[in-house]
C-alpha positions in Angstrom: 83.6 -48.1 18.8 85.0 -45.2 20.7 82.1 -43.0 19.5 79.6 -45.6 20.9 81.2 -45.3 24.3 81.8 -41.6 24.3 79.6 -40.9 27.3 81.3 -43.6 29.4 84.5 -43.3 31.5 86.3 -46.0 29.6 89.5 -44.4 28.2 91.7 -46.5 30.3 90.1 -49.7 29.0 90.3 -48.6 25.4 93.9 -47.5 25.6 94.8 -51.1 26.5 93.5 -52.3 23.2 96.5 -52.8 20.9 95.2 -55.3 18.4 91.4 -55.6 18.1 91.7 -58.9 16.1 92.9 -60.6 19.2 89.6 -60.1 20.9 86.6 -62.5 20.6 88.8 -65.5 20.0 87.4 -67.4 23.0 83.9 -67.8 24.2 82.6 -64.7 26.0 82.6 -65.3 29.8 80.6 -63.2 32.2 82.4 -62.5 35.5 81.4 -60.7 38.7 82.9 -57.5 37.3 80.1 -57.5 34.6 77.3 -57.6 37.2 75.9 -54.7 39.1 76.6 -56.4 42.5 75.2 -53.7 44.8 76.0 -53.9 48.5 72.3 -54.1 49.0 72.2 -57.7 47.6 72.0 -59.8 50.7 71.0 -63.2 49.2 73.3 -65.5 47.4 70.5 -66.6 45.1 70.0 -62.9 44.1 73.6 -62.5 43.2 73.5 -65.7 41.2 70.3 -64.7 39.4 71.8 -61.3 38.6 74.8 -63.0 36.9 72.5 -65.3 35.0 70.6 -62.4 33.7 73.8 -60.8 32.3 74.8 -64.2 30.8 71.5 -64.4 29.0 72.0 -61.0 27.5 75.4 -61.9 26.1 73.9 -65.2 24.7 71.3 -63.1 22.9 73.5 -60.3 21.6 76.5 -62.2 20.3 74.7 -64.6 17.9 72.5 -61.7 16.5 75.6 -59.6 15.9 77.5 -62.6 14.4 74.6 -63.1 12.0 74.8 -59.4 10.9 78.6 -59.6 10.5 78.3 -62.7 8.3 75.5 -61.2 6.2 77.5 -58.0 5.6 80.7 -60.0 4.7 78.8 -62.1 2.2 77.9 -59.0 0.1 81.3 -59.5 -1.6 81.9 -55.7 -1.7 84.7 -53.8 0.1 84.5 -53.0 3.8 82.8 -49.8 4.8 82.7 -48.1 8.1 79.0 -48.2 8.2 79.3 -52.0 8.6 80.8 -51.8 12.1 78.3 -49.0 12.9 75.4 -51.4 12.1 76.9 -54.0 14.5 77.4 -51.5 17.3 73.8 -50.2 16.8 72.5 -53.7 17.2 74.5 -54.1 20.5 73.3 -50.7 21.8 69.6 -51.6 20.9 69.9 -54.9 22.8 71.6 -53.3 25.8 68.9 -50.6 25.9 66.3 -53.3 26.1 68.3 -54.9 29.0 67.9 -51.7 31.0 69.9 -51.5 34.2 70.9 -55.2 34.3 74.3 -54.4 32.7 77.2 -52.1 33.8 79.8 -50.2 31.7 82.4 -53.0 32.2 80.1 -55.5 30.6 79.3 -53.1 27.7 83.0 -52.5 27.0 84.0 -56.1 27.1 81.0 -57.3 25.1 81.7 -54.7 22.4 85.4 -55.5 22.3 84.5 -59.2 22.0 82.1 -58.7 19.1 84.2 -56.1 17.3 87.1 -58.5 17.5 85.0 -61.1 15.7 83.9 -58.4 13.2 87.5 -57.1 12.6 88.8 -60.5 11.5 85.8 -61.2 9.3 85.8 -57.7 7.7 89.6 -57.9 7.2 89.1 -61.2 5.3 86.4 -59.5 3.3 88.6 -56.5 2.5 91.5 -58.8 1.4 89.1 -60.9 -0.8 87.9 -57.6 -2.5 91.5 -56.4 -3.1 92.4 -59.8 -4.5 89.5 -59.6 -6.9 90.6 -56.2 -8.1 94.3 -57.1 -8.3 95.5 -56.1 -11.8 98.1 -58.9 -12.0 95.4 -61.5 -11.2 93.1 -60.0 -13.8 95.8 -60.1 -16.3 96.4 -63.7 -15.4 92.7 -64.4 -15.7 92.6 -63.0 -19.3 96.0 -64.4 -20.3 94.6 -67.0 -22.7 92.3 -64.4 -24.2 95.1 -61.9 -24.8 97.2 -64.7 -26.4 94.3 -65.5 -28.8 93.9 -61.8 -29.7 97.6 -61.6 -30.7 97.4 -64.8 -32.7 94.3 -63.6 -34.5 96.1 -60.3 -35.3 99.1 -62.1 -36.6 97.0 -64.4 -38.8 94.6 -61.5 -39.7 91.7 -63.8 -38.6 88.1 -62.6 -38.1 87.6 -62.3 -34.4 83.8 -61.8 -34.3 82.9 -65.4 -33.2 85.4 -65.6 -30.4 84.9 -62.0 -29.2 81.1 -62.5 -29.0 81.6 -65.8 -27.2 84.1 -64.2 -24.8 81.7 -61.3 -24.1 78.8 -63.7 -23.3 80.9 -66.1 -21.1 83.3 -63.6 -19.4 81.1 -60.6 -19.1 77.4 -61.4 -19.3 77.2 -64.8 -17.7 78.8 -63.8 -14.3 76.6 -60.6 -14.3 73.4 -62.6 -15.0 74.2 -65.2 -12.4 75.0 -62.5 -9.8 71.7 -60.7 -10.6 69.6 -63.8 -10.3 71.2 -64.8 -7.0 71.1 -61.4 -5.4 67.6 -60.4 -6.6 65.7 -63.6 -5.5 65.0 -62.3 -2.0 61.6 -60.8 -2.6 60.6 -63.8 -4.8 61.5 -66.2 -2.0 59.3 -64.2 0.4 56.4 -64.2 -2.0 56.8 -67.9 -2.6 56.8 -68.7 1.2 53.7 -66.5 1.8 51.9 -68.1 -1.2 52.5 -71.6 0.1 52.0 -70.8 3.8 49.5 -67.9 3.8 48.3 -68.5 7.4 51.6 -69.0 9.2 52.7 -65.4 8.5 49.3 -63.7 8.2 49.2 -62.4 11.7 51.5 -62.3 14.7 49.1 -64.3 16.8 48.9 -67.1 14.2 52.6 -67.1 13.9 52.9 -67.5 17.7 50.4 -70.3 17.7 52.3 -72.2 15.1 55.6 -71.8 16.9 54.1 -72.9 20.2 52.3 -75.9 18.6 55.6 -76.9 17.1 57.3 -76.7 20.4 54.6 -78.9 22.0 55.0 -81.5 19.2 58.8 -81.6 19.6 58.5 -82.4 23.3 62.1 -81.2 23.8 63.3 -78.9 26.6 66.0 -77.1 24.6 63.7 -75.4 22.1 61.3 -74.3 24.9 64.3 -72.8 26.8 65.6 -71.0 23.8 62.1 -69.7 22.9 61.5 -68.3 26.3 64.9 -66.9 27.2 66.3 -66.1 23.7 63.0 -65.2 22.0 64.4 -63.1 19.1 67.2 -65.6 18.2 64.7 -68.4 18.3 62.2 -66.7 16.0 64.9 -65.8 13.5 66.3 -69.3 13.5 62.8 -70.7 13.2 62.0 -68.6 10.1 65.3 -69.4 8.5 64.8 -73.1 9.0 61.2 -72.9 7.8 62.3 -71.2 4.5 64.8 -74.0 4.0 62.2 -76.7 4.8 59.7 -74.9 2.5 62.1 -75.1 -0.5 63.0 -78.6 0.3 59.4 -79.8 0.0 56.9 -77.4 -1.5 58.6 -74.7 -3.6 61.0 -75.1 -6.5 64.0 -72.8 -6.3 64.8 -73.7 -9.9 61.4 -72.4 -11.0 62.0 -69.0 -9.3 65.5 -68.8 -10.9 64.1 -69.7 -14.4 61.5 -66.9 -14.1 64.3 -64.5 -13.3 66.3 -65.8 -16.2 63.5 -65.2 -18.6 63.0 -61.7 -17.4 66.7 -60.9 -17.7 67.0 -62.3 -21.1 64.0 -60.4 -22.4 65.7 -57.2 -21.3 69.0 -58.4 -22.8 67.2 -59.0 -26.2 65.7 -55.5 -26.0 69.0 -54.0 -25.1 70.6 -55.6 -28.2 68.1 -53.8 -30.4 68.3 -50.4 -28.7 72.1 -50.4 -28.7 72.5 -50.5 -32.4 72.1 -46.8 -32.8 74.4 -43.9 -31.8 73.5 -40.7 -29.9 72.4 -39.2 -33.1 69.8 -42.0 -33.4 71.4 -43.2 -36.6 72.6 -46.9 -37.1 76.2 -47.5 -36.1 78.6 -47.8 -39.0 80.0 -51.3 -39.7 83.5 -51.0 -38.3 85.6 -52.2 -35.2 85.1 -48.9 -33.4 81.3 -49.4 -33.6 81.6 -52.8 -32.0 83.1 -51.0 -29.0 80.4 -48.4 -29.1 77.7 -51.1 -29.3 79.1 -52.9 -26.3 79.2 -49.6 -24.3 75.6 -48.8 -25.3 74.5 -52.4 -24.4 76.1 -52.3 -20.9 74.5 -48.9 -20.3 71.1 -50.1 -21.4 71.3 -52.9 -18.9 72.9 -51.0 -16.0 69.7 -50.9 -14.0 69.3 -54.7 -14.3 72.8 -56.2 -14.3 76.3 -54.9 -13.5 78.8 -56.0 -16.2 82.4 -55.8 -14.8 84.2 -53.0 -16.6 87.6 -54.8 -16.5 86.1 -57.9 -18.1 84.6 -55.7 -20.9 88.0 -54.0 -21.5 89.7 -57.4 -21.6 87.2 -58.7 -24.3 87.5 -55.5 -26.4 91.3 -55.5 -26.2 92.8 -55.4 -29.7 89.4 -55.9 -31.2 89.3 -56.0 -35.0 85.8 -57.5 -35.5 83.3 -55.4 -37.4 80.1 -54.4 -35.7 77.6 -56.3 -37.9 79.5 -59.6 -37.7 79.9 -59.2 -33.9 76.2 -58.5 -33.2 75.2 -61.5 -35.4 77.6 -63.8 -33.5 76.4 -62.3 -30.2 72.8 -63.1 -30.9 73.8 -66.8 -31.6 75.9 -67.0 -28.4 73.1 -65.4 -26.3 70.9 -68.3 -27.3 73.6 -70.7 -26.3 74.2 -68.8 -23.0 70.5 -69.0 -22.0 70.5 -72.8 -22.7 73.7 -73.2 -20.7 72.2 -71.2 -17.7 69.0 -73.1 -17.9 70.9 -76.4 -17.6 73.0 -75.1 -14.7 69.9 -73.8 -12.8 68.1 -77.2 -13.3 71.0 -78.8 -11.4 71.1 -76.1 -8.6 68.9 -76.5 -5.5 71.0 -75.1 -2.6 68.6 -72.7 -0.8 71.2 -72.1 1.9 73.7 -70.7 -0.6 71.0 -68.6 -2.2 69.9 -67.2 1.2 73.5 -66.2 1.8 73.8 -64.4 -1.6 70.5 -62.5 -1.9 70.6 -58.8 -1.0 67.1 -58.7 0.5 67.2 -61.4 3.1 63.9 -63.3 3.1 64.3 -64.4 6.8 64.6 -60.7 7.8 61.6 -59.6 5.7 59.4 -62.4 7.2 60.8 -61.6 10.7 59.6 -58.0 10.4 56.1 -59.2 9.5 55.6 -61.3 12.7 58.0 -60.2 15.4 56.4 -57.0 16.5 58.2 -54.7 19.0 60.2 -57.6 20.6 59.4 -56.6 24.2 58.8 -59.3 26.7 57.0 -59.3 30.0 59.6 -58.4 32.7 58.3 -61.3 34.9 57.3 -64.2 32.7 58.9 -63.2 29.4 55.7 -63.6 27.3 56.1 -61.5 24.1 54.1 -58.3 23.7 51.0 -58.7 21.6 50.4 -55.1 20.7 50.2 -54.5 16.9 53.2 -53.1 15.0 56.4 -51.7 16.4 55.3 -48.2 17.3 53.1 -48.4 20.4 53.5 -46.9 23.8 52.0 -49.7 26.0 52.9 -53.4 25.9 50.5 -56.2 26.9 49.8 -59.9 26.6 46.5 -61.7 26.9 48.0 -64.8 28.5 50.8 -64.8 30.9 52.9 -67.7 32.0 54.2 -69.1 35.3 57.0 -66.7 36.2 59.4 -69.5 37.0 59.7 -70.2 33.2 61.2 -66.8 32.9 63.8 -67.4 35.7 61.7 -65.8 38.6 62.1 -67.6 41.9 61.6 -67.1 45.7 64.8 -65.5 46.7 64.6 -67.0 50.2 64.2 -70.6 49.1 65.4 -70.4 45.4 62.3 -72.3 44.4 61.0 -71.3 40.9 57.7 -69.3 41.0 54.6 -71.0 39.6 52.4 -67.9 39.9 51.4 -65.9 36.8 51.8 -62.2 36.6 48.1 -61.2 36.7 47.9 -62.9 40.1 51.1 -61.4 41.4 50.1 -57.8 40.6 46.8 -58.4 42.4 48.4 -59.8 45.5 50.6 -58.3 48.2 53.8 -59.9 47.1 57.0 -58.1 46.3 59.7 -58.5 43.7 63.3 -57.3 43.4 65.8 -57.2 40.5 68.3 -55.0 38.8 65.6 -52.3 38.1 64.7 -52.0 41.8 68.4 -51.9 42.8 67.7 -55.3 44.4 65.3 -53.7 46.9 61.8 -55.4 47.5 59.1 -53.6 45.6 55.3 -54.3 45.6 54.0 -56.1 42.6 51.0 -53.8 42.7 53.3 -50.9 41.9 55.2 -52.7 39.2 54.6 -49.7 36.8 57.0 -47.6 38.8 59.7 -49.6 37.0 57.8 -50.9 34.0 55.5 -48.0 33.1 54.9 -49.2 29.6 53.6 -52.7 30.6 49.9 -53.2 31.2 49.3 -56.3 33.4 45.6 -56.4 34.6 45.4 -57.5 38.2 43.2 -60.6 38.5 43.6 -63.4 41.1 40.9 -65.6 39.3 43.0 -66.1 36.2 45.1 -69.2 36.1 48.0 -70.2 33.9 46.8 -71.9 30.7 47.0 -75.7 30.6 49.6 -75.4 27.9 52.1 -73.6 30.2 51.1 -75.7 33.1 52.0 -78.8 31.0 55.3 -77.2 30.0 56.3 -76.4 33.6 55.4 -79.8 34.9 57.0 -81.7 32.0 60.3 -79.8 32.2 60.3 -78.5 35.8 63.5 -80.2 36.7 65.2 -79.1 33.4 64.3 -75.5 34.0 65.5 -75.6 37.6 68.8 -77.1 36.6 69.3 -74.6 33.8 68.4 -71.6 36.1 70.4 -73.0 39.0 67.3 -73.1 41.1 65.0 -75.6 42.8 62.0 -77.0 40.9 58.7 -75.1 41.2 56.1 -76.3 43.7 52.7 -76.4 42.0 49.2 -77.8 42.6 49.0 -81.6 42.3 46.2 -81.5 39.6 48.7 -79.9 37.2 50.4 -83.3 36.9 47.3 -84.8 35.3 47.3 -82.4 32.3 48.0 -84.3 29.1 49.7 -83.2 25.9 46.3 -83.2 24.1 44.8 -81.0 26.8 47.7 -78.6 26.4 47.0 -78.4 22.7 43.3 -77.7 23.3 44.3 -75.0 25.7 46.7 -73.5 23.1 43.9 -73.5 20.5 41.6 -71.8 22.9 44.1 -69.1 23.8 44.6 -68.2 20.1 40.9 -68.7 19.1 41.8 -71.5 16.7 38.5 -73.3 16.0 39.6 -75.8 13.3 42.5 -76.6 11.1 
C-alpha cells in the first residue's frame, strides 16, 4: 500500500496505522475532509453535490474490491503479495477514472478501509491453508489408514484391494472433483452464449436487454444503480443472469458429466501408459513397482488433475501389495469411483457454489465481452458506445436528461432536464471538480473532456424512454440526489410505458423480437 501512495505526502497518516485489521470494520463514511472544498465554491448546493460525487465513487470502488478479495480468497491457495497488489490496482484504476473529484485524504482513507477488509480475509485464507498443510492434522486424517496398514502387516494380509480403494477415494476423488469444479468456467460461458446468443452478441444488444429489463421492473432502485453505479450493476446483472440461466435452461449436471467423462478417459489412458518404466519395459511384479506405477500415473495426469503428494505418501505407506494385483484392483475401483461421482453430480445443482470455485469466472468473461471501456458521459452518464476498450474518443448516440446523472441548476438546485447535445449547442455553463468549481461554457466542454465527442444539436430531444424514466421517478431521483425535482415540458407526462419501449427499440434499431 505504501508503494501505491509513494508520490503522496502521506507518511504521517501511514505512521499512525498500527493494526491494519482494525480498518474497514465499519461502513465507509465520506466527510468534508475527503472533498476538494475549494474556497471558490460559493453555493451550498455545489458543496453538497461535490460530497455526493465522492460518496458515489466510494460506493462503486468498495463493492468491486470486495468482490475481487472474495474471489482471490476462494482460490484455496496460500496468500500472495500479488493479491493485495491486484486490489490496489483496482482502486487506482477507479480513482483515475474519477479524475480530480477526489483528494489525497480520500485516497488514503479508502485504501486503508479496503486493505483492512482484505487483511482480515487474506489472514483467514492463510490460516486455512496452513491448517490444511498441518502435519499433525494430516496424520490424524490418515490415522485409520495407518492402523489398517499395521494390522495388515501383522497378519501378513494382501493389501492390494484396500490400497487401491484408498488411492481412488483419498487421492483421485478429491483431485477429480477439484478439477471439475475449477475448470467449468469456460464451459459455463459457452453454455450461456449457446442458450442466449443475442444477449451477449454485441454491446448494443446487451444494453438494449438491460434497459428493457429495467423498464419491465418499474423499480427506481435498479435504475439508480444502473445510472450511478454502472459497472457494479452490469457485473451483478451478468452474475444473476448466469444463475437464472442454470436454474431454467441449462443443466449444470450435464456440464459436469461431460467433464467427468473427459477426465476418466484420460485416467484410463494414464493407467495403460504408466505400466512401463523409463526403459519402456513392463514394470516387475513387486511392491516397489506399485510405488513406481503410482508415481508414473500421477505424472501422466499432472496436466489434468493435481493429486496431493501427502495423500499419495499416506496411501503408499508400508505398502506390501504387488504391482499386478494393485493395478487390477485399481481398475475395478476406478469403475466404482466413476459411478459414485456420477451419482453425486446428479444430486448437485448449486451454481452459486460452482461460480465461487471455478478459476475462470464466467461472469468476468461475459463482462469483458459487453462492457467496453466503461467510460460514461461526464454530464448524463450514458456509457460510451465506441467498440472495444482501446479507442481514443468516446461517444454515445443517445444522451439522457442530465438530471438523471445528478446535474442540477446550482442556483435553484433543480435537476436538469436538458440533454447534452442541446447543452453543448447553447450558451449555458457548467461547473464541477474538473473546472475547479468555476463556470465553464458547455460549448468548450472538450477543454476538460477532450476524449468525449458530443455533437452540438438543439433539435435533438431526449428519447421517450428516458423522458418516461425521468417523469416516473422524478421525485425519487431528486430525493436521492438531495435536489429538487426536474421541471420538464407537460407533454412528457403523457408518455406511456409502451411508448417508452417503442422508443427504446427505435434507439437500438430493434425491428422485431
